DRENFI-775582 format. One record per atom (N, C-alpha, C): residue in one letter; x, y, z. Coordinates in steps of 0.02 Angstrom, whole numbers, padded with zeros to 5 digits, always signed. Atoms other than C-alpha are relative to their C-alpha. Example, Ala and Ser with C-alpha at 12.3 -4.5 7.8 and 13.67 -1.06 7.14 Angstrom:
2
A+00045-00059+00000
A+00615-00225+00390
A+00045+00060+00000
S-00042-00059-00003
S+00684-00053+00357
S-00039+00055+00037
END
This chain:
74
X+00052+00021-00046
X+00973-00751-01935
X-00001+00044+00063
X-00004-00041-00061
X+01035-00654-01783
X-00020+00072-00016
X+00018-00069+00019
X+01016-00489-01876
X-00076+00007-00006
X+00074-00003+00006
X+00833-00530-01914
X-00033+00000+00068
X+00028+00002-00068
X+00798-00573-01732
X+00011+00067+00034
X-00015-00065-00031
X+00884-00413-01675
X-00046+00054-00029
X+00044-00049+00032
X+00785-00311-01801
X-00072-00007+00025
X+00067+00012-00027
X+00623-00392-01740
X-00008+00024+00071
X+00003-00023-00070
X+00664-00356-01558
X-00001+00076+00003
X-00001-00073+00001
X+00703-00175-01598
X-00067+00027-00023
X+00065-00022+00024
X+00542-00156-01697
X-00054-00009+00054
X+00048+00014-00054
X+00444-00235-01553
X+00007+00053+00055
X-00012-00052-00050
X+00525-00113-01430
X-00025+00068-00022
X+00025-00063+00026
X+00486+00035-01541
X-00077+00002+00001
X+00073+00002-00003
X+00304-00020-01554
X-00025+00014+00070
X+00023-00008-00068
X+00283-00033-01366
X+00015+00070+00026
X-00016-00068-00021
X+00372+00133-01336
X-00051+00049-00028
X+00048-00045+00032
X+00258+00220-01460
X-00070-00011+00028
X+00067+00016-00026
X+00104+00131-01391
X-00008+00026+00071
X+00007-00019-00070
X+00138+00166-01207
X+00018+00073+00013
X-00022-00068-00012
X+00229+00332-01214
X-00031+00048-00050
X+00029-00042+00052
X+00175+00405-01380
X+00027+00071+00002
X-00021-00070+00000
X+00179+00594-01390
X-00014+00035+00066
X+00014-00030-00066
X+00127+00622-01208
X+00033-00042+00055
X-00034+00039-00052
X+00260+00548-01094
X-00023+00019+00071
X+00022-00018-00067
X+00188+00646-00947
X-00059-00042+00023
X+00056+00043-00020
X+00031+00538-00949
X+00025-00069+00019
X-00030+00064-00020
X+00138+00380-00943
X+00031+00007+00069
X-00029-00012-00066
X+00233+00454-00796
X-00055+00007+00053
X+00055-00008-00047
X+00070+00505-00713
X-00032-00066+00017
X+00028+00066-00014
X+00003+00329-00731
X+00044-00038+00049
X-00046+00033-00047
X+00158+00261-00645
X-00004+00029+00070
X+00006-00033-00066
X+00143+00389-00505
X-00065-00020+00035
X+00065+00018-00030
X-00042+00351-00478
X+00000-00072+00023
X-00003+00070-00021
X-00009+00164-00473
X+00043-00007+00062
X-00043+00002-00060
X+00133+00191-00348
X-00036+00026+00062
X+00037-00027-00056
X+00024+00300-00237
X-00056-00048+00021
X+00052+00048-00017
X-00115+00170-00248
X+00028-00057+00042
X-00032+00052-00041
X+00005+00038-00182
X+00016+00025+00070
X-00015-00027-00066
X+00058+00153-00041
X-00063+00009+00043
X+00062-00011-00036
X-00124+00187+00006
X-00044-00062+00002
X+00040+00061+00004
X-00180+00006-00008
X-00037-00015+00065
X+00033+00014-00063
X-00225-00004+00177
X-00052+00052+00019
X+00046-00054-00018
X-00324+00158+00181
X-00049+00012-00058
X+00048-00005+00055
X-00480+00146+00073
X-00026+00071-00009
X+00028-00067+00006
X-00547+00320+00113
X+00051+00049-00028
X-00052-00045+00026
X-00382+00409+00081
X+00010-00013-00075
X-00007+00018+00070
X-00365+00315-00083
X-00058+00025-00042
X+00060-00021+00036
X-00542+00358-00134
X+00000+00076-00011
X-00003-00073+00007
X-00503+00543-00111
X+00062+00021-00039
X-00063-00022+00029
X-00321+00557-00163
X+00009-00022-00072
X-00013+00025+00067
X-00316+00448-00318
X-00040+00036-00055
X+00035-00039+00051
X-00456+00534-00415
X+00026+00072-00004
X-00029-00067+00000
X-00382+00701-00363
X+00065+00003-00039
X-00062+00003+00038
X-00211+00650-00430
X-00013-00007-00075
X+00017+00009+00070
X-00288+00590-00593
X-00025+00065-00031
X+00027-00063+00025
X-00382+00754-00612
X+00056+00051-00010
X-00055-00048+00005
X-00226+00858-00579
X+00044-00016-00060
X-00043+00018+00056
X-00121+00760-00704
X-00035+00013-00067
X+00036-00013+00062
X-00257+00771-00837
X-00005+00075-00015
X+00003-00072+00010
X-00278+00958-00811
X+00068+00028-00023
X-00066-00022+00021
X-00090+00984-00825
X+00014-00020-00072
X-00010+00022+00068
X-00087+00883-00984
X-00040+00042-00049
X+00041-00042+00044
X-00229+00984-01059
X+00030+00070-00006
X-00032-00066+00003
X-00144+01148-01013
X+00063-00002-00043
X-00060+00007+00041
X+00018+01086-01091
X-00019-00005-00073
X+00022+00008+00069
X-00075+01035-01248
X-00026+00064-00030
X+00026-00065+00024
X-00161+01203-01262
X+00056+00048-00016
X-00058-00044+00013
X+00006+01293-01251
X+00036-00020-00064
X-00036+00025+00059
X+00079+01182-01388
X-00041+00007-00064
X+00044-00003+00059
X-00071+01198-01505
X+00007+00068-00034
X-00003-00064+00035
X-00066+01330-01640
X-00060+00044+00018
X+00053-00047-00018
X-00167+01482-01589
X-00023-00008+00072
X+00022+00013-00068
X-00177+01419-01409
X+00041+00036+00047
END
């Protein structure tokens, strides 16, 4: 019984790891960074409106560049 519960917990953890992290851990890290910066800028609406989309754009561009380097023929 305990082995089945342990196996289920491990499978559940593997599912969430693959779902959230997948093959692009930098995007999961970027999401955490953007959420953290959003909390820090909670009192400043204008700074948040400028900085947060800029951060998202930078992280997405870095991810695309990384993907192009890893792709065959890229």
